[in-house]
DORONU-6905 format. One record per residue (C-alpha): y, z, x negated; residue in one letter. Coordinates in steps of 0.25 Angstrom, whole numbers, padded with zeros to 4 digits, always signed. Layout:
! DORONU-6905
YZXA/...
END
This chain:
! DORONU-6905
+0000+0001+0000X/+0014-0003-0005X/+0024+0007-0006X/+0034+0008+0004X/+0046+0001+0001X/+0055+0001+0016X/+0069-0004+0008X/+0068-0018+0017X/+0079-0021+0005X/+0072-0017-0006X/+0072-0030-0018X/+0057-0030-0016X/+0057-0032-0002X/+0066-0042-0002X/+0060-0051-0012X/+0047-0048-0006X/+0045-0041+0007X/+0031-0045+0009X/+0023-0034+0003X/+0031-0023+0011X/+0028-0032+0023X/+0012-0030+0019X/+0014-0015+0019X/+0020-0013+0031X/+0012-0022+0039X/-0002-0015+0032X/+0005+0001+0034X/+0017+0002+0041X/+0017-0009+0051X/+0029-0003+0060X/+0038+0005+0049X/+0049+0014+0050X/+0058+0009+0039X/+0067+0020+0035X/+0076+0012+0026X/+0079+0004+0038X/+0079+0012+0049X/+0069+0003+0057X/+0056+0001+0060X/+0048-0011+0053X/+0035-0019+0060X/+0029-0026+0051X/+0016-0033+0058X/+0015-0045+0065X/+0010-0040+0079X/+0021-0029+0079X/+0032-0038+0075X/+0027-0048+0085X/+0027-0039+0096X/+0040-0034+0092X/+0046-0045+0094X/+0041-0047+0108X/+0044-0033+0111X/+0056-0031+0120X/+0058-0016+0117X/+0061-0020+0102X/+0076-0026+0103X/+0082-0037+0095X/+0096-0031+0099X/+0097-0023+0085X/+0112-0024+0085X/+0116-0015+0096X/+0107-0004+0092X/+0115-0005+0077X/+0129-0005+0081X/+0126+0005+0092X/+0120+0014+0084X/+0124+0012+0070X/+0138+0009+0070X/+0151+0017+0074X/+0160+0015+0087X/+0169+0009+0076X/+0160+0001+0070X/+0154-0005+0084X/+0169-0010+0086X/+0169-0015+0072X/+0158-0024+0074X/+0158-0028+0088X/+0158-0042+0085X/+0146-0043+0075X/+0140-0034+0088X/+0145-0044+0098X/+0139-0057+0091X/+0124-0051+0086X/+0122-0047+0102X/+0124-0060+0103X/+0114-0065+0096X/+0100-0067+0103X/+0093-0061+0090X/+0100-0048+0092X/+0099-0046+0109X/+0088-0043+0119X/+0086-0050+0133X/+0093-0051+0142X/+0103-0054+0132X/+0095-0060+0123X/+0090-0071+0134X/+0104-0074+0136X/+0107-0076+0120X/+0095-0084+0119X/+0097-0094+0129X/+0111-0097+0123X/+0106-0098+0109X/+0093-0107+0114X/+0102-0118+0119X/+0108-0120+0104X/+0094-0127+0102X/+0092-0135+0114X/+0083-0148+0113X/+0096-0156+0109X/+0100-0146+0098X/+0087-0146+0092X/+0087-0162+0091X/+0101-0161+0084X/+0096-0150+0076X/+0085-0159+0068X/+0093-0170+0065X/+0105-0160+0060X/+0093-0154+0052X/+0087-0166+0044X/+0101-0170+0041X/+0104-0157+0033X/+0090-0155+0027X/+0092-0171+0023X/+0106-0168+0017X/+0104-0154+0009X/+0090-0159+0003X/+0095-0172-0002X/+0107-0164-0008X/+0094-0158-0017X/+0089-0171-0023X/+0092-0172-0038X/+0097-0157-0039X/+0083-0151-0044X/+0087-0137-0040X/+0093-0132-0027X/+0097-0119-0020X/+0086-0120-0008X/+0095-0109-0001X/+0111-0113-0003X/+0105-0129-0004X/+0098-0130+0007X/+0094-0118+0015X/+0108-0114+0019X/+0114-0127+0020X/+0103-0135+0028X/+0103-0125+0039X/+0118-0120+0040X/+0122-0136+0041X/+0112-0138+0052X/+0116-0124+0061X/+0132-0129+0057X/+0130-0143+0062X/+0121-0137+0075X/+0133-0128+0077X/+0143-0137+0074X/+0149-0130+0064X/+0155-0137+0051X/+0145-0139+0040X/+0159-0134+0031X/+0158-0122+0037X/+0144-0118+0033X/+0146-0108+0023X/+0156-0101+0033X/+0144-0097+0043X/+0134-0095+0033X/+0144-0084+0027X/+0145-0079+0041X/+0129-0079+0044X/+0127-0072+0029X/+0135-0060+0034X/+0129-0060+0047X/+0115-0061+0042X/+0117-0051+0031X/+0121-0042+0042X/+0109-0045+0052X/+0098-0047+0041X/+0101-0034+0034X/+0107-0039+0020X/+0112-0031+0011X/+0122-0032+0000X/+0132-0036+0009X/+0144-0024+0011X/+0149-0024+0027X/+0140-0033+0032X/+0143-0029+0045X/+0158-0031+0042X/+0154-0045+0036X/+0146-0047+0048X/+0157-0045+0056X/+0167-0054+0049X/+0157-0067+0049X/+0154-0066+0064X/+0171-0066+0067X/+0172-0078+0058X/+0159-0084+0063X/+0165-0083+0078X/+0179-0087+0075X/+0172-0098+0068X/+0163-0103+0080X/+0174-0100+0089X/+0182-0112+0083X/+0169-0122+0084X/+0167-0118+0098X/+0182-0120+0103X/+0180-0135+0095X/+0170-0137+0105X/+0177-0133+0116X/+0178-0146+0126X/+0173-0154+0111X/+0157-0151+0111X/+0151-0155+0100X/+0135-0157+0098X/+0133-0145+0091X/+0127-0131+0096X/+0140-0126+0098X/+0143-0134+0109X/+0130-0135+0115X/+0132-0119+0116X/+0147-0121+0121X/+0141-0132+0133X/+0130-0120+0136X/+0140-0110+0139X/+0148-0118+0147X/+0139-0119+0157X/+0132-0103+0156X/+0142-0095+0162X/+0136-0082+0153X/+0137-0088+0139X/+0151-0086+0133X/+0159-0091+0120X/+0153-0080+0111X/+0139-0084+0116X/+0141-0098+0109X/+0148-0092+0097X/+0136-0084+0094X/+0127-0092+0098X/+0131-0101+0087X/+0136-0090+0078X/+0119-0084+0077X/+0115-0100+0076X/+0124-0102+0064X/+0119-0088+0058X/+0104-0089+0061X/+0104-0104+0060X/+0105-0106+0045X/+0104-0093+0037X/+0090-0091+0043X/+0085-0105+0041X/+0091-0103+0027X/+0082-0092+0025X/+0071-0099+0031X/+0073-0112+0022X/+0073-0103+0009X/+0061-0093+0013X/+0054-0105+0017X/+0056-0114+0004X/+0054-0101-0006X/+0041-0099+0003X/+0035-0113-0001X/+0039-0111-0014X/+0032-0100-0017X/+0019-0107-0011X/+0019-0121-0018X/+0005-0124-0014X/+0012-0124+0000X/+0024-0131-0002X/+0015-0142-0007X/+0006-0141+0004X/+0018-0145+0013X/+0023-0155+0004X/+0010-0162+0006X/+0008-0156+0020X/+0023-0158+0027X/+0017-0158+0041X/+0016-0143+0038X/+0030-0142+0038X/+0031-0133+0050X/+0020-0123+0048X/+0025-0123+0034X/+0039-0117+0039X/+0032-0106+0049X/+0023-0101+0037X/+0035-0101+0029X/+0042-0093+0040X/+0030-0084+0042X/+0029-0081+0027X/+0044-0079+0024X/+0052-0081+0034X/+0068-0078+0036X/+0066-0066+0044X/+0060-0053+0039X/+0061-0045+0052X/+0069-0043+0064X/+0075-0032+0070X/+0072-0023+0083X/+0079-0012+0091X/+0067-0002+0098X/+0071-0003+0114X/+0062+0009+0117X/+0052+0018+0111X/+0039+0009+0108X/+0028+0007+0097X/+0026-0003+0086X/+0013-0007+0083X/+0009+0009+0084X/+0022+0016+0078X/+0032+0021+0089X/+0046+0016+0087X/+0057+0022+0096X/+0070+0016+0102X/+0081+0012+0095X/+0072+0010+0082X/+0075-0003+0075X/+0063-0012+0072X/+0062-0024+0061X/+0051-0033+0066X/+0046-0038+0052X/+0042-0053+0056X/+0041-0056+0041X/+0029-0045+0039X/+0024-0049+0052X/+0022-0065+0047X/+0014-0060+0034X/+0004-0050+0044X/-0009-0054+0039X/-0015-0050+0054X/-0006-0063+0058X/-0006-0071+0048X/-0018-0075+0038X/-0015-0074+0023X/-0001-0071+0026X/+0004-0070+0012X/+0001-0085+0011X/+0011-0096+0015X/+0002-0106+0021X/+0011-0118+0026X/-0001-0122+0036X/-0002-0107+0043X/-0007-0109+0055X/-0005-0101+0065X/+0008-0095+0061X/+0015-0087+0071X/+0025-0079+0062X/+0037-0073+0067X/+0048-0077+0058X/+0058-0080+0069X/+0054-0068+0078X/+0045-0070+0089X/+0049-0067+0105X/+0062-0069+0112X/+0070-0067+0099X/+0062-0080+0092X/+0072-0087+0084X/+0078-0097+0091X/+0082-0104+0079X/+0069-0105+0074X/+0065-0120+0077X/+0078-0125+0071X/+0076-0117+0058X/+0061-0122+0057X/+0066-0136+0061X/+0076-0135+0050X/+0065-0130+0040X/+0054-0141+0043X/+0064-0152+0039X/+0070-0145+0027X/+0057-0142+0023X/+0052-0157+0026X/+0061-0163+0019X/+0062-0152+0006X/+0048-0155+0003X/+0048-0169+0005X/+0061-0172-0003X/+0056-0162-0015X/+0044-0163-0022X/+0047-0151-0030X/+0052-0137-0026X/+0052-0124-0031X/+0061-0112-0036X/+0070-0112-0046X/+0072-0098-0048X/+0072-0083-0040X/+0077-0082-0028X/+0079-0069-0019X/+0079-0065-0004X/+0093-0058+0003X/+0091-0043+0004X/+0091-0044+0020X/+0082-0035+0028X/+0078-0045+0039X/+0080-0059+0034X/+0071-0065+0021X/+0084-0074+0014X/+0082-0080+0001X/+0096-0078-0004X/+0102-0091-0011X/+0100-0097-0022X/+0085-0102-0021X/+0085-0112-0031X/+0074-0123-0031X/+0068-0135-0039X/+0069-0147-0031X/+0063-0161-0035X/
END
């Protein structure tokens, strides 16, 4: 048995958390982490049930504001609460049902058809720029640029503004994903929200009376026929799409390439059998997905596994551990791009399943097909490291690779 180390930001656990997850599953599958001040759930069956259990609330924002902030702080950060409480990932039914409906309208068949052409355009543009370079940064030279340009184009934001909303998203995710090393994370996140909202308001105003073929205009069209939908619903939905739609996909690209480079036989297999690209993506999601876990708040006294937990307790459902549970996945430490079935939980499950998953999968499928087709030689050109975050598993730039 490994020695217990419950510091979720310990450098070793950031670098390689999987031995810790293995120890949890074997000896402490539902465990109270004193440092994090909450329960950690590690086995597949318990995580899966938790994602579907209506007693485990997705709204962890309200308890934080109500119990861990002073009255003055709640007033100061009221806008941050307003925005986060309008994102479907942080609310529960019936509000979740309404917000999910609004957000889902951004992914109509019309939108999806537009998305594929846009993704193909940007994958070609950025991979073509690699020709003859020899060495590139997988994160800055592609992982960030491609999905950021895709989502900006879909929303209707000028490409020239990419760095602005990338900065805003980074500050938000430092708060939401439990990042460290950023002083005054709450203040910086709220400043970003204020700037982000003002920016989106400008896009909104430009489209009043002059709609365009973009997601902002499509949502405004829905707003005109839905009396329950407000201007802020449109703005905050676009904020969520911009935030999640590029950084999460950036993480997914980096982690997928890193996993394949660490298993060169599987990478070569993908070259020989490109029809396996979709199952390769699912396996990389299982093996080293973008999110370690998701947080829930306990609505009433209950039992998880055989462990009693109390109303008000917070819980981390550790999807990354569930995805390596040997009770569910044979030989879980091995990357197998043809693994089938592969019921991983990388995008969550149940009513909070990631609505942007089809777009992320499409982007990675097109990118991975082109990457292995254009470059016969891809290998790491140096070490890389992961961001110091509790909830997400994100490779920090640069991630240097040789390509030829």
